[in-house]
C-alpha positions as CSV (number, residue, x, y, z in Angstrom):
1,M,-9.3,-3.0,-15.9
2,R,-10.9,-0.5,-17.9
3,R,-13.3,-3.1,-19.6
4,R,-14.2,-4.6,-16.2
5,N,-14.8,-0.6,-14.9
6,I,-12.5,-1.7,-12.2
7,S,-10.1,1.6,-10.7
8,Q,-6.9,1.6,-9.1
9,Y,-8.5,2.5,-5.8
10,Q,-10.8,-0.7,-6.0
11,L,-7.2,-2.8,-6.5
12,L,-5.9,-1.3,-3.3
13,K,-9.1,-2.1,-1.3
14,S,-8.7,-5.8,-2.7
15,G,-5.6,-6.4,-1.3
16,I,-2.9,-5.1,-4.3
17,D,-0.6,-2.4,-2.4
18,N,0.8,0.8,-3.8
19,K,4.1,-0.5,-4.5
20,T,2.5,-3.6,-6.7
21,L,0.8,-0.7,-8.7
22,D,3.6,1.4,-9.1
23,S,5.3,-1.9,-10.6
24,L,2.5,-2.6,-12.7
25,K,2.5,1.2,-14.0
26,K,6.2,1.1,-15.0
27,N,6.0,-2.5,-16.4
28,K,8.6,-3.7,-13.5
29,N,8.3,-7.5,-12.3
30,I,5.7,-8.7,-10.2
31,T,4.9,-12.0,-8.4
32,L,2.8,-14.8,-9.3
33,L,0.6,-14.3,-6.4
34,T,-0.4,-10.8,-7.4
35,V,-1.1,-12.4,-11.1
36,E,-3.4,-14.2,-9.0
37,K,-4.7,-11.5,-7.0
38,L,-5.4,-9.6,-10.1
39,C,-7.3,-12.6,-11.9
40,R,-9.7,-12.8,-9.4
41,I,-10.2,-9.4,-8.8
42,L,-10.7,-8.7,-12.7
43,N,-12.4,-12.3,-13.0
44,C,-10.0,-13.3,-15.8
45,T,-7.0,-15.8,-16.7
46,P,-3.2,-15.0,-16.6
47,N,-3.4,-15.1,-20.5
48,D,-5.7,-12.0,-20.2
49,V,-3.1,-9.9,-18.2
50,V,0.3,-11.5,-19.1
51,K,2.1,-11.0,-22.4
52,F,5.6,-12.1,-23.4
53,K,7.5,-9.9,-25.7
54,D,11.3,-10.6,-27.3
55,D,14.0,-8.5,-25.8
């Protein structure tokens, strides 16, 4: 978001709700629909916003 100059307010205006923003901040699960919305807003691919790590 920082690299693209996108604020949380802009995400809210683009259809990402408060609950989802809270989940993102707390590294909780989000839906694929949310990943798609984020990618469209940020003009990126899922590989740019998703990172897998071993537990």
